[in-house]
C-alpha positions as CSV (number, residue, x, y, z in Angstrom):
1,M,27.1,-12.5,31.4
2,E,28.1,-10.8,28.1
3,N,29.4,-7.2,28.2
4,K,27.1,-5.1,26.0
5,E,30.1,-2.7,25.3
6,Q,32.1,-5.6,23.8
7,V,29.2,-7.0,21.6
8,K,29.1,-5.7,18.1
9,L,25.9,-4.7,16.4
10,T,24.2,-7.5,14.4
11,A,23.2,-7.0,10.8
12,S,19.6,-6.6,11.9
13,E,20.5,-3.9,14.4
14,L,22.7,-2.1,11.8
15,A,19.8,-2.2,9.3
16,A,17.2,-1.0,11.8
17,L,19.5,1.9,13.1
18,W,20.4,2.9,9.6
19,S,16.8,3.0,8.5
20,A,15.8,4.9,11.6
21,Y,18.4,7.6,11.0
22,I,17.4,8.1,7.3
23,N,13.7,8.2,8.3
24,D,14.2,10.6,11.2
25,T,16.2,13.0,9.1
26,M,13.4,12.9,6.5
27,S,10.7,13.4,9.1
28,L,12.5,16.3,10.6
29,C,12.4,18.1,7.3
30,F,8.6,17.8,7.1
31,V,7.9,18.8,10.7
32,Q,10.3,21.8,10.5
33,Y,8.3,23.1,7.6
34,F,5.0,22.3,9.3
35,K,6.2,24.0,12.5
36,E,7.2,27.1,10.7
37,K,3.9,27.4,8.8
38,N,1.4,26.3,11.5
39,K,-1.2,28.9,12.5
40,D,-3.7,26.7,14.4
41,P,-2.9,26.6,18.1
42,Q,-4.9,23.4,18.5
43,I,-2.6,21.5,16.1
44,A,0.6,23.0,17.4
45,P,1.2,20.5,20.3
46,A,1.2,17.5,17.9
47,I,3.7,19.2,15.5
48,E,5.9,20.3,18.5
49,K,6.0,16.7,19.9
50,A,6.8,15.3,16.4
51,Y,9.6,17.9,16.1
52,H,11.0,17.1,19.6
53,M,10.9,13.3,18.8
54,S,12.9,13.6,15.6
55,T,15.5,15.9,17.0
56,T,16.1,13.8,20.2
57,H,16.1,10.6,18.2
58,L,18.8,11.9,15.9
59,Q,20.9,13.1,18.8
60,K,20.8,9.6,20.3
61,L,21.5,7.9,17.0
62,R,24.5,10.1,16.4
63,E,25.9,9.2,19.8
64,L,25.4,5.5,19.2
65,Y,27.1,5.8,15.7
66,E,30.0,7.7,17.3
67,K,30.4,5.1,20.1
68,E,30.5,2.3,17.5
69,E,32.9,4.3,15.3
70,L,30.5,3.9,12.3
71,P,30.2,6.3,9.4
72,L,27.1,8.4,9.9
73,P,24.5,8.1,7.0
74,I,23.9,11.3,5.1
75,G,20.1,11.1,5.0
76,F,18.4,14.5,4.6
77,G,19.3,17.9,5.9
78,K,19.0,21.7,5.6
79,E,19.4,21.5,1.8
80,D,16.3,19.4,1.5
81,V,13.8,21.7,3.2
82,N,13.0,25.4,2.6
83,V,11.0,26.6,5.6
84,D,10.7,30.1,3.9
85,A,8.7,28.6,1.0
86,E,5.1,29.7,0.7
87,Q,2.5,27.5,2.6
88,L,1.7,24.5,0.5
89,Y,-0.4,22.5,3.0
90,S,-3.3,23.4,5.3
91,D,-2.7,23.0,9.1
92,M,-5.2,20.1,9.0
93,F,-3.0,18.3,6.4
94,A,0.0,18.7,8.8
95,L,-2.0,17.1,11.6
96,T,-3.0,14.2,9.4
97,F,0.5,13.8,8.2
98,V,1.8,13.7,11.8
99,E,-0.8,11.2,12.8
100,N,0.2,8.9,9.9
101,M,3.8,9.4,10.8
102,A,3.0,8.1,14.3
103,K,1.2,5.0,12.9
104,V,4.3,4.2,10.7
105,G,6.5,4.8,13.7
106,M,4.6,2.3,15.9
107,V,5.0,-0.4,13.2
108,T,8.7,0.2,12.4
109,Y,9.8,0.6,16.0
110,S,8.0,-2.5,17.0
111,A,9.7,-4.5,14.2
112,A,13.1,-3.0,15.1
113,T,12.7,-3.9,18.7
114,G,11.9,-7.5,17.7
115,V,15.1,-7.9,15.7
116,S,17.4,-6.2,18.3
117,T,19.3,-8.2,20.9
118,R,21.7,-5.6,22.4
119,K,20.1,-4.0,25.5
120,D,20.9,-0.4,24.6
121,V,19.5,-0.8,21.0
122,R,16.4,-2.6,22.3
123,H,15.8,0.2,24.8
124,Y,16.2,2.9,22.1
125,F,13.6,1.3,19.9
126,M,11.3,0.5,22.8
127,G,11.4,4.2,23.7
128,G,10.7,5.2,20.1
129,L,7.7,2.8,20.1
130,Q,6.3,4.4,23.3
131,E,6.8,7.9,21.9
132,S,5.1,7.0,18.6
133,A,2.1,5.7,20.5
134,E,1.9,8.9,22.5
135,L,2.1,11.0,19.4
136,F,-0.6,8.9,17.7
137,D,-2.8,9.3,20.9
138,L,-2.2,13.1,20.9
139,S,-2.8,13.7,17.2
140,S,-5.9,11.5,17.3
141,E,-7.4,13.4,20.3
142,I,-6.8,16.7,18.4
143,G,-8.3,15.2,15.3
144,L,-11.4,14.2,17.2
145,K,-11.8,17.6,18.8
146,T,-11.4,19.5,15.6
147,G,-13.6,17.1,13.6
148,L,-10.8,16.0,11.4
149,F,-10.5,12.4,12.5
150,V,-12.3,10.0,10.1
151,R,-13.7,7.0,12.0
152,A,-14.0,3.6,10.4
153,P,-17.5,2.5,9.5
154,F,-19.8,1.2,12.2
155,I,-21.6,-2.2,11.9
156,P,-24.2,-3.9,14.1
157,Y,-22.8,-5.7,17.2
158,P,-22.9,-9.5,16.8
159,T,-25.6,-11.3,18.9
160,Q,-23.9,-14.7,19.0
161,V,-20.7,-16.6,18.1
162,D,-20.9,-18.4,14.8
163,F,-18.6,-20.7,12.7
164,V,-18.0,-20.9,9.0
165,D,-19.9,-24.0,7.8
166,K,-19.7,-23.6,4.0
167,K,-16.7,-23.2,1.6
168,S,-18.7,-20.5,-0.2
169,Y,-17.8,-18.2,2.7
170,L,-14.4,-17.8,1.0
171,S,-15.7,-17.2,-2.5
172,G,-15.9,-13.8,-4.1
173,Y,-17.5,-13.2,-7.5
174,S,-19.4,-16.4,-8.6
175,M,-22.2,-17.3,-11.0
176,F,-23.4,-19.9,-8.6
177,N,-22.8,-18.5,-5.1
178,K,-24.3,-15.3,-3.6
179,Q,-21.4,-13.0,-2.6
180,R,-21.4,-12.9,1.2
181,P,-21.2,-9.5,3.1
182,L,-17.9,-8.2,4.2
183,N,-16.8,-9.1,7.7
184,A,-15.3,-6.6,10.2
185,I,-11.7,-7.6,9.4
186,E,-12.1,-7.0,5.7
187,I,-13.9,-3.7,6.3
188,S,-11.0,-2.6,8.5
189,H,-8.4,-3.2,5.9
190,L,-10.5,-1.6,3.1
191,Y,-11.0,1.5,5.3
192,M,-7.3,1.7,6.1
193,N,-6.2,1.4,2.5
194,I,-8.7,4.0,1.4
195,Q,-7.3,6.4,4.0
196,T,-3.7,5.8,3.1
197,N,-4.4,6.2,-0.6
198,L,-6.3,9.5,0.1
199,M,-3.3,10.8,1.9
200,G,-0.9,9.5,-0.8
201,S,-2.9,11.1,-3.6
202,R,-2.7,14.5,-1.9
203,I,1.0,14.2,-1.2
204,A,1.7,13.1,-4.8
205,L,-0.3,16.0,-6.2
206,S,1.4,18.5,-3.9
207,F,4.9,17.2,-4.9
208,A,4.0,17.4,-8.6
209,Q,2.7,20.9,-8.1
210,A,5.9,22.0,-6.3
211,S,8.7,20.2,-8.1
212,P,10.6,22.1,-10.8
213,T,11.6,18.9,-12.6
214,K,9.3,17.5,-15.3
215,E,10.5,13.9,-14.7
216,V,9.6,14.2,-11.0
217,Q,6.3,15.9,-11.9
218,D,5.3,13.0,-14.2
219,F,6.3,10.4,-11.5
220,M,4.2,12.2,-8.9
221,L,1.2,12.5,-11.2
222,R,1.4,8.8,-12.0
223,G,1.4,8.1,-8.3
224,K,-1.7,10.3,-7.8
225,D,-3.6,8.5,-10.6
226,I,-2.7,5.1,-9.1
227,S,-3.9,6.2,-5.6
228,E,-7.2,7.5,-7.0
229,K,-7.8,4.3,-9.0
230,H,-7.2,2.2,-5.9
231,I,-9.5,4.4,-3.8
232,K,-12.3,3.9,-6.3
233,I,-11.8,0.1,-6.4
234,F,-11.9,-0.2,-2.6
235,S,-14.8,2.3,-2.2
236,D,-16.9,0.4,-4.8
237,V,-16.4,-2.8,-2.9
238,M,-17.7,-1.1,0.3
239,L,-20.6,0.6,-1.5
240,E,-21.7,-2.7,-3.1
241,N,-22.0,-4.0,0.4
242,G,-24.0,-1.1,1.7
243,I,-21.1,0.5,3.6
244,Q,-20.2,4.1,3.3
245,P,-16.5,4.6,2.5
246,P,-14.6,7.1,4.6
247,I,-15.1,10.7,3.4
248,S,-11.9,12.8,3.1
249,S,-11.6,15.6,5.6
250,D,-10.0,19.0,5.0
251,I,-6.4,18.0,4.3
252,S,-6.1,20.5,1.4
253,I,-3.1,21.8,-0.4
254,T,-2.7,25.5,-1.5
255,N,-2.0,26.8,-5.0
256,S,1.7,27.4,-4.2
257,T,4.3,26.1,-6.7
258,V,7.3,27.0,-4.6
259,P,9.0,23.8,-3.6
260,P,9.4,23.4,0.2
261,F,11.3,20.2,-0.2
262,S,14.1,18.9,-2.5
263,D,13.4,16.5,-5.4
264,K,15.5,14.0,-3.6
265,L,13.3,14.1,-0.5
266,M,10.0,14.0,-2.5
267,V,11.0,11.1,-4.7
268,F,12.4,9.2,-1.7
269,F,9.2,9.8,0.3
270,M,6.9,8.6,-2.5
271,S,9.0,5.5,-3.0
272,L,8.8,4.9,0.8
273,L,5.0,5.3,0.6
274,S,4.9,2.8,-2.2
275,T,6.9,0.2,-0.3
276,A,4.6,0.6,2.7
277,G,1.6,0.3,0.4
278,V,2.8,-3.1,-0.8
279,G,3.2,-4.2,2.8
280,N,-0.3,-3.0,3.7
281,Y,-1.9,-4.9,0.7
282,A,0.0,-8.1,1.7
283,A,-1.3,-7.8,5.2
284,A,-4.9,-7.1,3.9
285,A,-4.7,-10.1,1.5
286,S,-3.6,-12.5,4.2
287,A,-6.4,-11.3,6.6
288,S,-9.2,-11.2,4.0
289,Q,-11.3,-14.4,3.5
290,R,-13.2,-13.4,0.4
291,S,-11.3,-14.5,-2.7
292,D,-12.2,-11.4,-4.8
293,L,-10.5,-9.2,-2.2
294,V,-7.4,-11.3,-2.2
295,V,-7.2,-11.1,-6.0
296,N,-7.6,-7.3,-5.9
297,Y,-4.9,-6.8,-3.4
298,E,-2.5,-9.1,-5.3
299,R,-2.9,-7.4,-8.6
300,L,-2.9,-3.9,-7.1
301,S,0.3,-4.8,-5.3
302,L,2.0,-5.5,-8.6
303,E,1.0,-2.1,-9.9
304,I,2.5,-0.4,-6.8
305,G,5.6,-2.5,-7.0
306,K,6.2,-1.3,-10.6
307,Y,5.7,2.2,-9.5
308,A,8.2,1.8,-6.6
309,K,10.7,0.4,-9.1
310,T,10.3,3.5,-11.2
311,G,11.0,5.6,-8.1
312,A,14.1,3.6,-7.3
313,D,15.4,4.0,-10.8
314,L,14.8,7.7,-10.6
315,M,16.7,8.0,-7.4
316,I,19.7,6.0,-8.7
317,Q,19.7,8.0,-11.9
318,N,19.9,11.3,-9.9
319,G,22.3,10.0,-7.2
320,Y,19.7,10.2,-4.5
321,L,19.7,6.5,-3.3
322,E,22.0,6.0,-0.3
323,E,23.3,2.5,0.0
324,P,22.6,0.7,3.3
325,P,25.3,-1.2,5.2
326,G,26.3,-4.5,3.5
327,T,28.9,-7.2,3.3
328,V,32.0,-7.2,1.2
329,D,31.8,-8.7,-2.3
330,K,34.5,-11.4,-1.8
331,E,34.9,-12.2,-5.6
332,K,35.3,-8.5,-6.3
333,L,37.9,-8.3,-3.5
334,V,39.8,-11.2,-5.0
335,Q,39.8,-9.6,-8.4
336,T,41.1,-6.4,-7.0
337,K,43.9,-8.2,-5.2
338,K,45.0,-10.0,-8.4
339,E,45.3,-6.7,-10.2
C-alpha cells in the first residue's frame, strides 16, 4: 500500500489546489464586504456560512501547501477589498451572489474530486462539494421564503413515453419544416443562461460604476452590453415558443461610485465569469437537439471568448495575472546553461 505522505501531488492536483486557493481568496473578499454591509437578518445566515467556508478552506489549503513545501499563491487579500466603502449592492443581490457562488462551487469541487488521487486531497474537495451543496440549499431556501428565488418555467407533464421518428426534430429554422417546440432540456439551458447573464450584466454595470479606471470601465460596459444582448436572444427564443422567460428579481445596485474592490479583483472576476459562460454554452449546445439553438450557442461562445481574451490582455498589461504551476521550459534551460 502506498504511503500518502510519500506520494507527491500530481499536476491535476496542483492545478485544482492552486485554482481553489485563488478562487477562495477572491470569494472571501466578496463575502467580507457583503457581511459588513448586510442589514437583512433573513439573508445573514447564508453570508455567514459562505464567509466561514472561505476562511476554513483557506486555512486548510495553507496547511497543505506548507506540508508540501510549496510557494503559496498570492491570490487576493486585504488590499483588494474595502469593507468601509459605501453600500454598492442590495442585500438581495448578496444572497443571489452567494447562491451562484454555491452553484459554481458544486461544479468545481466535483471536477477537482474527479482528478484527485491522493486521499487527503480527495477528501478536501469532497468536503468542499458537500459544503457547497449545503450553501446552495440554504441560500435557495432563503430565496424561496423571501420571494427572491426565480423558478424555471413550468410545462405540462408528459402523458406517455415517445421516440423521435423524424429527422426534422433536429431542425431549427427552415422554409420547409415547421419549427418544433422546445423540449424540457432546451428550456432548462435557456433559463440557466438567461439567469447567469442577468447576474453578469448587473455585476459588470456595478464594476463599471465603481472602477476609477477608464479602461476597466470600458471593459465592464462591453461585458454588460454582451450579457444584455444574449439575454434578449435567449428570451426571444422562449417567447417565440410561448414560454415566459425568467423575470429578474430585486438584485439591484445603488448609486455609489466608491470602489469596494480593486481593479485587479474586478477584472479577474469578469474574466472568470466569461470563461464559465463559454463552458455553460458548450454544455447547452451539446444537450440541445434543435440546430438553431446549437448555432446560437456556438456563435455567442465566440463573442464571449473574444471578450475573455480582452480581459486576459488587460490583466497581463497591469500585472494582475498570476501564473499557475507549470513545467520547466527545457530549451530555455539549455540556453541559460550555455550562457
